[in-house]
C-alpha positions in Angstrom: -11.0 2.3 29.4 -9.5 -0.1 26.8 -8.6 -2.5 29.5 -12.0 -2.3 31.0 -13.7 -3.1 27.7 -11.3 -5.9 27.1 -12.3 -7.6 30.3 -15.9 -7.3 29.5 -15.4 -8.9 26.1 -13.4 -11.7 27.6 -16.4 -12.4 29.9 -18.4 -13.1 26.7 -15.9 -15.7 25.6 -15.9 -17.4 29.0 -19.6 -17.6 29.2 -20.0 -19.0 25.7 -21.6 -15.8 24.2 -18.7 -15.1 21.8 -18.4 -16.8 18.4 -15.3 -19.0 18.2 -14.0 -20.4 14.8 -12.5 -23.9 15.0 -10.8 -26.2 12.5 -9.7 -29.7 13.5 -6.2 -30.5 12.2 -6.5 -31.3 8.5 -3.9 -34.2 8.4 -4.5 -34.9 4.7 -3.9 -31.3 3.6 -0.9 -31.1 6.0 1.0 -34.1 4.7 3.4 -31.9 2.7 3.9 -29.5 5.6 7.5 -30.0 6.8 8.6 -26.5 7.8 6.8 -24.0 10.0 7.3 -20.4 10.8 6.2 -19.8 14.4 5.0 -16.2 14.9 6.0 -15.5 18.5 3.8 -12.9 20.1 5.9 -10.0 21.1 3.9 -7.8 23.5 4.0 -7.0 27.2 2.4 -9.7 29.3 -0.4 -9.0 31.8 -1.9 -11.5 34.3 -5.5 -10.8 34.7 -8.0 -11.1 37.6 -11.5 -12.2 36.6 -14.3 -12.4 39.1 -17.1 -14.3 37.2 -20.0 -13.2 39.4 -18.6 -9.8 40.5 -21.3 -8.0 42.5 -21.1 -5.0 40.2 -22.5 -7.0 37.3 -25.9 -6.9 39.0 -26.0 -3.1 38.7 -26.6 -2.7 35.0 -24.2 -0.9 32.7 -22.7 1.4 35.4 -22.3 -1.5 37.8 -20.6 -3.5 35.0 -18.1 -0.7 34.3 -17.4 -0.5 38.0 -16.8 -4.3 38.2 -14.5 -4.2 35.1 -12.5 -1.3 36.6 -12.1 -3.1 39.9 -10.8 -6.2 38.0 -8.5 -4.0 35.9 -7.0 -2.6 39.1 -6.5 -6.0 40.5 -5.0 -7.1 37.2 -2.4 -4.3 37.4 -1.5 -5.4 41.0 -1.1 -9.1 40.0 0.9 -8.2 36.9 3.3 -6.1 39.0 3.7 -8.7 41.6 4.4 -11.6 39.2 6.6 -9.3 37.0 6.4 -10.2 33.3 10.2 -10.0 33.1 10.4 -12.9 35.5 7.3 -14.9 34.5 7.8 -14.9 30.7 4.9 -17.1 29.8 5.1 -16.3 26.1 8.8 -17.0 26.0 8.2 -20.3 27.8 5.4 -21.2 25.4 7.5 -20.3 22.4 10.6 -22.3 23.5 8.7 -25.4 24.5 6.3 -25.4 21.6 9.2 -25.1 19.1 10.8 -28.1 20.9 7.6 -30.1 20.8 7.1 -29.4 17.1 10.6 -30.4 16.4 10.1 -33.7 18.1 7.0 -34.1 15.9 9.1 -33.8 12.8 8.7 -30.2 11.8 11.5 -27.8 11.0 10.6 -24.6 12.9 11.7 -21.0 12.3 10.8 -18.3 14.8 9.9 -14.7 14.1 8.5 -12.0 16.3 4.9 -10.8 15.7 4.5 -7.4 17.2 1.1 -6.5 18.7 -1.7 -8.4 20.2 -3.6 -9.4 17.0 -5.7 -12.5 16.8 -3.6 -15.5 15.5 -5.7 -15.7 12.3 -4.8 -12.1 11.6 -1.2 -12.6 12.3 -1.0 -15.8 10.2 -2.7 -14.1 7.3 -0.4 -11.1 7.4 2.6 -13.4 7.0 1.1 -15.3 4.1 3.7 -15.5 1.3 6.2 -13.4 3.3 8.1 -16.4 4.8 9.7 -19.3 3.1 8.3 -22.1 5.2 5.4 -24.4 4.3 3.1 -23.1 7.0 2.7 -20.3 9.6 1.8 -21.0 13.2 0.5 -18.1 15.3 -0.7 -18.0 18.9 -2.2 -15.6 21.5 -2.1 -16.4 25.2 -4.3 -15.2 28.0 -3.3 -15.9 31.6 -5.4 -15.1 34.7 -6.4 -16.0 38.2 -10.2 -16.4 38.3 -12.7 -16.6 41.2 -16.4 -17.5 40.9 -17.4 -14.7 43.1 -16.1 -11.9 45.3 -15.6 -14.2 48.4 -14.5 -17.4 46.6 -11.0 -18.7 46.0 -8.9 -17.9 43.0 -7.6 -20.6 40.6 -5.2 -20.3 37.7 -6.5 -20.1 34.1 -4.6 -20.1 30.9 -5.8 -20.3 27.3 -4.1 -20.1 24.0 -5.6 -19.4 20.7 -3.7 -21.3 18.0 -3.8 -21.1 14.2 -1.8 -23.1 11.6 -2.1 -21.8 8.0 -0.7 -23.2 4.8 1.7 -20.6 3.5 1.2 -21.5 -0.1 -2.6 -21.6 -0.3 -3.6 -19.6 2.8 -5.8 -22.4 3.9 -6.4 -22.8 7.7 -5.1 -26.3 8.6 -5.8 -26.0 12.3 -7.6 -23.5 14.6 -8.6 -23.9 18.2 -8.5 -22.5 21.7 -7.0 -24.7 24.4 -7.6 -23.8 28.0 -6.4 -25.0 31.4 -7.4 -24.6 35.0 -10.6 -22.8 36.1 -13.6 -24.4 34.3 -16.1 -22.3 32.4 -18.9 -24.8 31.7 -20.1 -23.0 28.5 -16.7 -21.9 27.1 -16.0 -23.1 23.6 -12.5 -24.3 24.3 -10.7 -27.6 24.5 -10.3 -27.6 28.3 -7.6 -29.3 30.3 -8.4 -29.9 34.0 -5.8 -28.8 36.6 -4.7 -26.1 38.9 -6.3 -27.3 42.0 -3.0 -27.2 43.9 -2.7 -23.5 43.1 -5.8 -22.3 45.1 -5.7 -18.9 46.8 -8.3 -17.9 49.3 -8.4 -14.2 48.4 -6.4 -11.5 46.6 -4.2 -10.9 49.7 -3.0 -14.5 49.7 -2.5 -14.5 46.0 -0.4 -11.3 46.0 1.6 -12.7 49.0 2.6 -15.8 47.1 4.1 -14.8 43.7 6.3 -17.8 43.2 3.4 -20.2 43.7 1.0 -18.1 41.6 3.6 -18.0 38.8 4.0 -21.8 38.9 0.3 -22.2 38.5 0.3 -20.3 35.2 3.5 -22.0 34.0 1.9 -25.4 34.6 -1.0 -24.3 32.5 1.3 -23.3 29.6 3.0 -26.7 29.7 -0.3 -28.5 29.6 -1.5 -26.5 26.6 1.7 -27.1 24.7 1.3 -30.8 25.2 -2.2 -30.7 23.8 -1.3 -28.5 20.8 1.7 -30.7 19.9 -0.5 -33.8 20.1 -3.1 -32.1 17.9 -0.5 -31.3 15.2 0.9 -34.8 15.0 0.5 -36.0 11.4 0.8 -39.8 12.2 
């Protein structure tokens, strides 16, 4: 049931119904930020299936629950096929983001952040407990999304990102960066892409795990590039 409710809440974000806090990078306030603790999300990955106009959504609350349960079942199948121990999106995001921040001039320390809390919660929990100038926290969501029950699936990845001053607790940067399938009303910084990772249906998607995995990894790489560019102080 928890997974079903989670899918329904994500639908609100995608359609623009959810409230999203944002803070453009405050370069002036960040001039003295030289070291960053990156709170690496340490939780089991899942790779979701989202059908935007699932037929069940037209059937009221019961139909919506049926739709969400169907997508949760498909999510379990995709996650098993892609195998989190092989795909390792969070590990890739962590390694590549640390490298990118290092190239931008930051000294980066990495700690594990258990659980699946929102980045703003993770950053606040670490306030004053680490020795670096700032704390960077992320939460990643990866999926294959179809517009309807009979339309193709495309990759979609988004990352919630927060940078908080460790001394003052002030949020220096907060955003959601997304890649792939386009939700016209979603309140994210969206990066186009993923057209080469189109799957006609669930059968084709599950039959091509390497290609499906590559579609999500490409999304992570694009998002890292955007976040690193956003956090450049010069």
